[in-house]
C-alpha positions in Angstrom: -0.1 0.1 -0.2 1.2 3.4 -0.7 2.4 5.2 2.2 4.2 8.3 0.6 2.8 10.7 -2.3 5.1 12.7 -3.9 3.9 16.1 -6.2 6.5 17.7 -7.8 7.5 20.4 -10.1 10.0 19.5 -13.1 11.8 22.5 -14.3 13.2 24.7 -11.7 12.2 22.2 -8.8 14.1 18.8 -10.1 15.9 21.0 -12.4 18.2 24.4 -11.7 16.6 26.0 -14.9 13.2 27.4 -14.8 10.5 26.3 -17.1 10.1 29.6 -19.3 13.9 29.7 -20.0 14.3 25.9 -20.3 11.7 25.5 -23.2 13.0 28.8 -25.5 16.4 27.6 -25.4 17.9 26.6 -28.5 18.5 23.0 -27.2 15.2 22.6 -26.5 13.9 23.9 -29.7 16.4 21.8 -31.7 14.3 18.4 -30.1 11.1 19.6 -32.2 10.9 18.6 -35.8 10.8 21.7 -37.9 13.7 23.0 -35.7 15.7 26.4 -37.6 17.9 28.0 -36.3 16.4 31.6 -34.6 13.0 30.3 -35.0 10.9 29.6 -32.2 8.1 26.7 -32.4 4.8 26.2 -29.7 6.9 23.9 -27.3 3.7 22.1 -26.4 2.0 21.5 -29.7 4.8 21.4 -32.1 5.7 17.3 -32.3 9.1 16.0 -30.9 11.4 14.1 -33.0 11.8 10.4 -32.3 13.3 8.7 -29.2 16.6 7.6 -30.8 16.7 11.3 -31.9 16.4 13.1 -28.8 18.9 11.0 -27.1 21.4 11.4 -30.0 20.8 14.7 -29.7 21.2 15.1 -25.8 24.7 12.8 -26.3 25.7 15.2 -28.8 24.8 18.6 -26.8 26.3 16.9 -23.0 28.2 13.7 -23.7 27.6 10.3 -22.1 26.1 10.9 -18.6 27.9 8.8 -16.1 29.4 9.3 -12.3 32.3 11.8 -13.9 29.6 13.9 -15.4 30.5 17.7 -15.6 27.8 19.4 -14.1 29.4 23.1 -14.8 29.2 22.6 -18.5 26.9 25.1 -20.0 23.0 24.3 -19.8 23.6 21.6 -17.4 21.1 23.3 -15.1 18.5 21.6 -17.6 19.3 18.2 -16.4 18.7 16.7 -12.8 21.0 17.2 -10.3 23.0 14.3 -8.9 21.2 14.2 -5.3 17.7 14.7 -7.4 18.7 11.3 -9.7 19.9 9.0 -6.7 15.9 10.5 -4.8 14.4 8.8 -8.0 16.4 5.9 -8.3 15.9 5.0 -4.7 11.9 5.5 -4.2 11.0 4.4 -7.7 11.9 0.9 -6.5 9.5 1.4 -3.0 6.1 0.3 -3.8 5.2 2.2 -0.8 5.9 5.4 -2.5 4.5 7.4 -5.3 6.2 10.2 -7.7 3.9 12.4 -9.6 5.4 14.9 -11.7 3.0 17.8 -12.0 4.2 20.1 -14.9 3.4 22.4 -17.9 5.8 20.7 -19.9 5.5 18.0 -21.7 5.4 14.4 -20.9 8.1 13.2 -23.6 10.8 15.8 -23.1 10.6 14.5 -18.9 11.1 11.1 -20.2 13.9 11.9 -22.2 15.8 13.7 -19.6 15.3 10.7 -17.2 16.3 8.2 -19.9 19.6 9.7 -20.8 20.3 10.2 -17.1 20.3 6.5 -16.6 16.7 5.6 -15.7 15.3 1.9 -16.9 12.3 1.6 -19.0 10.9 0.1 -16.0 11.5 3.0 -13.7 10.4 5.4 -16.0 6.9 3.8 -16.6 6.6 4.5 -12.6 6.3 7.8 -13.2 3.1 9.6 -13.2 3.4 12.6 -15.2 0.2 15.1 -15.1 0.9 17.7 -17.8 -2.2 19.8 -18.1 -1.0 22.8 -16.5 -4.1 23.1 -14.1 -2.0 22.0 -11.0 -4.6 22.2 -8.5 -7.1 20.0 -10.5 -4.6 17.5 -11.6 -3.5 16.6 -7.7 -7.0 17.0 -6.6 -8.1 14.4 -9.1 -5.3 12.4 -8.4 -6.0 12.5 -4.5 -9.6 11.4 -4.7 -8.6 8.7 -7.2 -6.5 7.3 -4.3 -8.9 7.9 -1.6 -12.1 5.9 -3.7 -9.9 3.2 -4.0 -9.0 2.9 -0.5 -5.3 3.9 -0.7 -5.4 7.2 1.0 -1.9 7.9 1.5 -0.5 9.3 5.2 1.8 11.7 4.4 2.0 13.7 0.7 5.3 15.7 -0.6 4.7 18.8 -2.4 7.8 20.4 -4.0 7.4 23.8 -6.0 9.9 26.8 -7.0 6.3 28.8 -8.2 5.7 30.2 -4.9 2.9 32.3 -6.3 0.8 30.1 -8.2 1.7 26.4 -8.5 2.7 25.6 -5.0 -0.4 27.2 -2.7 -2.7 25.7 -5.6 -1.1 22.2 -4.9 -1.3 23.1 -1.0 -4.9 23.7 -1.5 -6.1 21.0 -3.1 -4.2 18.6 -0.3 -6.1 20.6 2.2 -9.5 20.4 -0.1 -9.0 16.3 0.4 -9.2 16.7 4.2 -5.1 16.6 5.0 -4.0 18.2 7.9 -0.9 20.7 8.4 1.4 17.6 10.0 0.6 15.3 6.9 1.5 17.9 4.4 5.4 18.3 4.0 5.5 21.3 1.4 8.8 22.9 0.0 8.6 25.8 -2.4 12.6 27.0 -2.6 14.3 28.7 -5.8 15.6 26.9 -8.7 18.7 24.7 -7.6 18.0 25.0 -3.3 16.0 21.9 -3.2 18.1 19.7 -1.1 17.1 16.3 -2.2 19.2 14.1 -0.1 17.7 15.6 3.1 14.4 14.7 1.1 15.2 11.3 0.9 16.2 10.8 4.6 12.7 12.2 5.5 10.6 9.9 2.9 12.9 6.8 4.2 11.4 7.8 8.0 7.9 8.3 6.9 7.9 4.8 5.1 9.3 3.0 8.5 6.5 4.6 10.6 4.0 2.4 11.7 0.4 2.9 10.7 -1.9 5.0 12.9 -3.6 2.7 15.5 -6.9 1.7 15.5 -8.9 3.0 18.0 -10.7 0.2 20.0 -14.0 2.5 21.2 -14.8 -0.5 24.0 -11.0 -0.4 25.8 -12.1 -0.8 29.6 -10.5 1.5 32.3 -8.9 4.1 29.9 -11.0 7.7 30.2 -8.8 8.9 26.9 -10.6 6.6 24.4 -13.9 6.0 26.5 -17.1 7.2 24.1 -19.5 6.1 26.5 -21.7 8.9 27.6 -21.2 10.1 31.3 -23.0 8.7 34.2 -25.5 11.7 34.0 -26.6 14.1 31.4 -28.4 17.4 32.3 -32.2 17.7 31.9 -33.6 21.3 32.2 -36.3 21.6 34.5 -38.8 24.4 34.4 -38.8 26.7 37.4 -42.5 27.2 37.3 -43.4 23.5 37.9 -42.7 22.2 41.5 -43.4 19.0 42.2 -42.0 16.9 45.0 -40.1 14.0 44.3 -40.8 10.7 46.3 -38.4 8.0 46.8 -39.8 5.5 44.3 -40.7 6.5 40.5 -43.2 4.0 38.8 -42.6 3.8 34.9 -45.3 2.0 33.8 -45.4 -1.5 35.4 -41.9 -1.0 37.3 -40.4 1.1 39.7 -37.3 2.5 40.0 -35.5 3.4 43.5 -34.2 6.6 44.1 -33.1 6.5 47.8 -29.6 5.5 46.9 -29.0 7.6 43.8 -30.8 11.0 44.5 -30.1 13.7 41.8 -28.7 16.6 42.7 -30.5 19.9 41.5 -28.8 23.2 40.8 -31.2 25.7 42.1 -29.3 28.5 40.4 -29.7 27.0 36.8 -32.7 25.0 37.2 -31.0 21.9 36.2 -30.8 18.6 37.7 -28.8 15.8 36.8 -30.7 12.4 36.2 -28.8 8.9 36.1 -28.6 6.9 32.9 -30.1 4.4 34.6 -33.3 6.3 34.7 -33.7 7.1 31.3 -32.8 3.8 29.8 -34.6 1.8 32.6 -37.9 1.6 30.6 -37.2 1.0 26.6 -40.9 1.6 26.1 -40.5 5.1 27.4 -38.5 6.4 24.1 -35.8 4.0 23.1 -36.0 1.5 20.1 -33.1 -0.8 19.9 -33.9 -1.6 16.1 -34.3 2.1 15.4 -32.6 4.7 17.7 -33.8 7.6 15.7 -37.6 6.7 16.3 -39.3 7.8 19.1 -42.1 6.0 20.8 -44.9 6.9 22.3 -45.1 6.3 26.3 -46.7 3.2 27.2 -49.3 3.6 29.4 -49.8 1.4 32.6 -52.5 -1.4 33.2 -54.1 0.3 34.9 -54.9 3.0 33.2 -58.3 2.5 32.8 -59.1 3.3 36.4 -57.6 6.9 36.0 -60.2 8.2 33.9 -63.1 9.6 35.7 -66.4 10.5 34.5 -66.9 14.2 33.5 -69.5 14.5 36.0 -68.7 15.7 39.7 -68.8 13.1 41.9 -71.4 14.9 44.2 -73.9 14.3 40.9 -73.5 10.7 41.3 -75.9 9.9 44.2 -79.0 12.4 42.9 -78.5 10.3 39.4 -78.7 7.3 41.0 -81.5 8.0 43.7 -83.5 9.5 40.9 -83.3 6.7 39.0 -84.5 4.4 41.8 -87.6 6.8 42.8 -88.6 6.7 39.5 -88.8 3.0 39.2 -90.3 2.5 42.5 -92.5 5.1 41.7 -93.7 3.3 38.7 -94.1 -0.1 40.2 -96.0 1.1 43.1 -99.0 2.8 41.0 -99.1 0.0 38.5 -99.3 -2.3 41.7 -101.9 0.0 43.5 -103.7 0.7 40.4 -104.1 -3.0 39.4 -105.4 -4.1 43.1 -108.3 -1.3 43.1 -109.2 -2.7 39.3 -109.3 -6.3 40.3 -112.0 -5.5 42.6 -110.3 -6.3 46.0 -111.1 -2.7 47.3 -114.4 -3.2 45.7 -116.5 -3.5 49.0 -114.7 -0.4 50.6 -116.3 1.5 47.7 -113.0 2.7 45.7 -113.3 3.6 42.4 -111.2 5.1 39.5 -109.7 8.3 41.7 -109.5 5.8 44.4 -107.2 3.9 42.6 -105.1 6.6 41.1 -104.6 7.7 44.7 -103.9 4.4 46.2 -101.5 3.5 43.1 -100.0 7.2 43.9 -99.3 6.4 48.0 -97.9 3.1 47.2 -95.5 4.7 44.3 -94.1 7.0 46.7 -93.5 5.1 49.8 -91.8 2.5 47.2 -89.4 5.4 45.7 -88.3 6.5 49.1 -87.2 3.3 49.9 -85.5 2.4 46.9 -83.8 6.0 46.7 -82.4 5.1 50.2 -80.9 1.8 48.9 -79.4 3.7 45.6 -78.0 6.2 47.9 -76.3 3.3 50.2 -75.0 1.5 46.9 -73.2 4.8 45.7 -71.9 5.3 49.1 -70.1 1.9 49.1 -69.3 2.1 45.7 -66.9 5.3 46.2 -63.2 4.5 46.5 -61.3 5.1 49.5 -58.9 8.0 49.1 -55.4 7.7 49.8 -52.5 10.0 50.4 -51.1 9.4 47.2 -54.0 11.2 45.4 -52.3 14.7 47.2 -49.7 14.2 44.8 -51.7 15.8 41.9 -54.8 17.4 42.6 -55.9 16.7 39.1 -58.3 14.1 38.8 -57.0 12.3 35.3 -53.4 11.8 36.6 -52.9 8.7 39.0 -49.8 8.6 41.3 -48.3 5.2 39.9 -48.7 6.6 36.3 -45.5 7.4 33.6 -47.4 11.1 33.2 -46.3 11.6 37.1 -43.2 10.3 36.6 -42.5 12.6 33.3 -43.7 15.7 35.8 -41.0 14.8 38.6 -38.3 14.4 35.8 -38.9 18.1 34.8 -42.3 18.1 32.3 -45.3 20.1 32.5 -48.5 19.3 34.1 -50.2 17.5 31.6 -53.3 17.9 30.3 -56.3 15.4 30.9 -56.0 12.3 29.0 -59.3 12.2 27.8 -58.8 15.4 25.8 -55.2 15.0 24.3 -52.6 11.9 24.3 -49.3 12.3 26.3 -46.7 14.4 24.5 -43.2 13.3 23.9 -40.1 14.7 26.1 -37.1 15.0 23.9 -35.1 16.3 26.9 -35.6 13.4 29.3 -36.2 10.4 26.8 -33.3 10.8 24.4 -29.8 12.4 24.0 -28.9 14.1 21.4 -25.6 12.8 19.6 -24.9 15.4 16.9 -23.2 14.2 14.1 -20.5 15.9 12.1 -20.5 16.8 9.1 -17.5 17.2 6.4 -17.6 19.9 3.9 -15.9 20.2 0.3 -14.7 23.7 -0.9 -16.3 25.0 -4.3 -13.2 23.8 -6.6 -14.1 26.1 -9.1 -13.5 29.1 -7.0 -9.9 28.6 -7.6 -9.1 30.0 -10.8 -5.8 28.6 -12.4 -3.6 31.2 -14.2 -3.7 29.9 -18.1 -0.5 32.4 -18.5 2.2 30.9 -20.9 4.4 29.6 -18.1 5.7 26.6 -18.2 7.4 24.7 -15.5 
C-alpha cells in the first residue's frame, strides 16, 4: 500500500532552470520537428523528434552521462542534479512511494531526460506525469482517485519553485481532501536550492512509520478513549413547576428506587442530573433498539382505565342514582296499586277510578322512598377510599403511579387530561442528542487557474 505520495514540479524544481527559460532555449527547440536556427516553435504543440533522435542530441550536447559527468558545463542546469537522480532511483523501486510530476512541460521531454540520465524503462513507467498545467485540478483528481480505491496515503510531499501560483494550488488541493498540516510536507524554494538528500532521508523515515493505530472504542478503564456517555446527563427543569420527588418512581408497571441515587439539582440554573439508568430503565418510554432515530409513544400502565373518571362532578352521582331509583319505585308502586283496585279487591270499600289512582300514588311514593335510600347506600359503598398518594397531583385525570406523573417529576409540565389530548413526547428526558459531524468540501470552482504561458 502506498504510504507516501510525492507531487513535484519539474523545471526549476527537479532541475535548476525555470520552465520558461528551458522551453525557449536553442537546445529544447532543437528537439522539435521543423527546428531552424533562430525560429521559435510552440513547445507544447509542435511534434517532437523520435526517442532515438532525442537521445542522440542529448549525447551530442552533454556527452555520455556517468558518474564523472561535468555538472558545470553550459546548459547542465537543464538536467537533474546528482542528488535528485539518487532520490528518484531509490524511491522508484519502493512500492510504498508514488512519484507524480506535475508540470506545464510535456511528458516526452521529461521522459527523455530521465532516460538520458540512466533510468530504465521500468523506472520511467512508474512515473506519473500530469502535464495539463492545471495543478490544483491534477492533484485534487489524483487524491480523490486514491481515496475512492481505499489507498489514501498518510503523508504528502509537495515541491515547487513557483510560490505565487503553483505551490499554493497544490497545497490547497491537499487541504480540500482533508489533509492536516502535519500530513503535508511542502517545500517552496528557489531553483537549484532543493535539498534532495534531506528529502530522501525524511521519506525513508515516513516509510518506516507504523500505520496509525485503530482506536478500540470498547477499551475498558481508559478515560481518554472512552466514548460512552457520562454517568449523568443534564436535563433542564422548568422553574414554574414544583413537584415533590418521591422515593420511588413508577414507570409503567415497574418501579425505580431513587433513595440511593438521588439526583442533585442546581437551584441557580434550574437543572438536575438524572442518571442514565433512569432514562434507559424503561425502553418503552422512548428508546427503540432496532431504530434509535424513531421515538416511541410512552406506554401507559395496565390500570390506565381506572385513572379516567367521568366528566360529571362526584356529588352528582348520588342524585342520579336516587332519581333513577325513585322513578322505578314510583312506577312499580303506582302500577301495583292501580291493578289492585281494578281487580276488585277494594270494591267493598267503594273505591272508584280516582281512588285507585290515589292508592297507586301512595304506594308509588313509599316505594320510591325505599328504593332511593337503597340507591344512596349502593353509591356510597361504590365510592373509592381516598389515599395519601392522591394528594401528589390535584388533577383527577393524573394518577400517582402513572408514567405521566413520573415525567412531571423529571421536569415535564403538568399534563392535560388524557381524555382530551394524548401525552406528548419529551425529547429532553427520553433521548440524548448525539450530533453528528458533517464534512464539507470547498467549492473548487472558486480557484481560478492561471493559464498564462509559463511552463514549469
